[in-house]
Structures are given as C-alpha cells and as structure tokens.
C-alpha positions, 0 to 999 in steps of 0.5 A: 721399671724395664731394664734395657740389654743390649742385644745381638745386633748391636755386639762389635765384630771385628773387622777381618785382618787383611790378607798378608799378599793383599798389595797396595793399589799403587804397587806396580805390576808382579814380575813374570817369575816364570819368563826369568825362569825360562830364561835362566834354563834356555841360558844353561842349555845354550851354554851347554852346548857352547862349551861343548862346541867351542872347547871340543870341537875347535882346533883352539879348544882342543889344542888348550885342554889337551895342554891341561890334561898333560899337564895334569899327567906330568906334574908331582903328585905332592903340590895336588894332594889337597885334591886327593881326598877325591880318589877315595870318594865313593860316587854311588854311596855319596849320591845315595845317601844324598837321595836318602837323606832327601827324603827323609826332610821331605817326610819330616816336613810332610812333604811327600809330593816335594820329595818325589820333586826334588828326586825327580830334578835330582837323578835327571841330570844325573842320568841325563849326564851319564848318557849324553856322555857315553852314547850320544856326545863324542870327542874327536881325537886329539890335534897333536897325537901325544896320547891324551886320552881321548874318550869322551868326559863332557860332561863331569859325572862328578861335578854333576854329581856334587851339584845335583846334592847341593841343589836338592838339599836347596829345593827340599828345604825352606825356600828362605834358606834356599840362597844360603844353601847354593852360597855354602854349597858352591865351594864344595862344588868347586873343590870337586870340579878343580880336583878333577881337573887337577886328577887329570879326570876331566878337562875344563869344558867337561866341569863346566858342562856337569854344573850347565846341564844340573842347572838346566834341568833345575830350572826347566823343572822350577819354571813348570812348576811355577807356570801351573800357578798365577804369576805376574805379567811384567817380564823384569829385563836386567834378571832376564837378560842375565840368566839368558846370557850369563851361562854363554858369558861364563863359558866364553869367558873361560876359553878366552883365559884358558886359550891366551894362556903360553906356557903348560904350567899357565894353563894348568893353573888357570884351569884350575882356577876356571874349574872353580870359579866357573862352576860357582859362577853356575850356581849363584847365576842360577840362586836369584831365579830360583830364590822363590820359586815354590817346588811343591807341586800340591801348593803347601805352603808355609803357614804365618806363626799367629795366622793360620788362616792366611799362607805366605804368597812363597815359600816350600 
C-alpha cells in the first residue's frame, strides 16, 4: 500500500510582510519637504539682510543700539557677573573640540559621508561670518559722535559659533534626537547672545545676524540633500509661510521693542532679553523643517529592529 507524502508544491509559503514605507491608498499626497527647507533658508537669508539694513543703516537702529553699547560700557561689572565666564572661553579651542566630537560621532555611527557633510555645514557659516564681517559688510559712523565703537561687528562670531555647534550635533546624531538637541542647545546659545551684549562686545543685531546666518546655511544644505531624494508634491502652506516669514518677524519685533524703549537702562535690559529670545526663536523655527531630514548623502538609513529587510522612511 502506497503512502502519499506531500510534495514541495504543497508546502505553505508565507506571504511577504508589507514594507514599513507602504502607504494607504486613501492617504493624501505627501508634503514637499524640500519646499519648506528652501523657504526656511530664504527666510533666514531675508531676515539677515533686514537685520543688517534696519539696525545698522537706519538712524533709529543706530540710536537704539548705540544706547545699549553706552549702557554696557558704563554699567557696574558686578551686575553682569553671569556673563563674565564668556571672557575665559577660547573660541578656537571650543570649535576645535566640537569638530573633533562631530567627527568621532560620525565614525562611531559608521557614517563617514554624514561626518563630512556635518563638518561642511559646521565650518561654512563660521567662515562666512568672518568674511562678511571683515571684508563685505560695513558699519557707518554713529549718529551721536559719542565714541561708541564704530567697527563692524555684524554678524556675531560668538553667536554664530554657539549656534553652529548646536546645529552640528543635531545633524550628526540620529534624527530622532534632533529636535531635543536643538531645544536643549537653545539656552546655551541664548546665554552666549545675551552675554556678548552685556559685555559690550556685540549689539542685538549682531546676535540675530549670527544665528540667522548659521540657520540659513544649514537649511540650504538640508534642501540640497533633500532634493536628491524622492519627495512629496503638496506644498504645506502653513509650514512654508512660517519658515519664510518667521525669521523676519523675529527681527522686526526686536527692532520695534528696542526702539520703543525710552531710557538707556530700559534699552539695555530689552537688548539682553531680545538677544536671548531672538536666537532661541531662530533655532526653534529651524527645528521644524530640519526634523526629518536625512543629511547622509550616501542614503544610509536606520534599519528597523527585527526587520533586516526593511528601512525607515527617514532618519540618520
């Protein structure tokens, strides 16, 4: 009596699991992330120009900011003891250490291309800040002839450096940490911005310019990387409008508040608060467009745990 055994054709073949990136047919079109990044870069660039022209090249802006410098020069140093540690900071050492940390993080993650991209985005705005301040932008003589330093200090190299360090860490670390890095780094940037004003090193416009320059370069780099990959078609109107107009609104609001102060002490206090809040606002405005950008030009992405054949839709 013959015994029937199941052949190979009768074996049950498991159906393949759906890919993590599969979308429901009822889902709407994806947003065009690159458009928001371009808007963010353009918005920061426009705000940078507005800050320079409004504060540096108008009589009202000069009068308001020169009054702040007067107060910083005349104030009792004990009042701004909180800012004194900035005098002991060697900017070259800090930037060198930050660059080394960025390189090591990229190597530990096995992302050489990401490390190179991060270092380019880290160093480019710092070089641009010095070139613009020393060779391109000029500060006209003060309106009151009171001896306030007339050399150009726009944009602030200290604020640009602090902002660049925070952005570099946000780029080289996994994308899921990016918003947290920017949020946690914002108080440090705010302290540097306020301290440079308190010590009389920089004006409010200088601090805003330093932050805006770095944000513009990083968002522009993110737009270039994002444009190399498939993206959605729908331009989100709210996010794009905020990215484009938000930075200029920060500058205009700072100008309106500072110019409305009626005394030197009020202007000095307002400049400190506005420098801290303005640079924080710039970081947070950039956090949204940059949240899900994969900065690795090699296209490497984070694998899903337990699913070696699939990859996440975003993240570095």
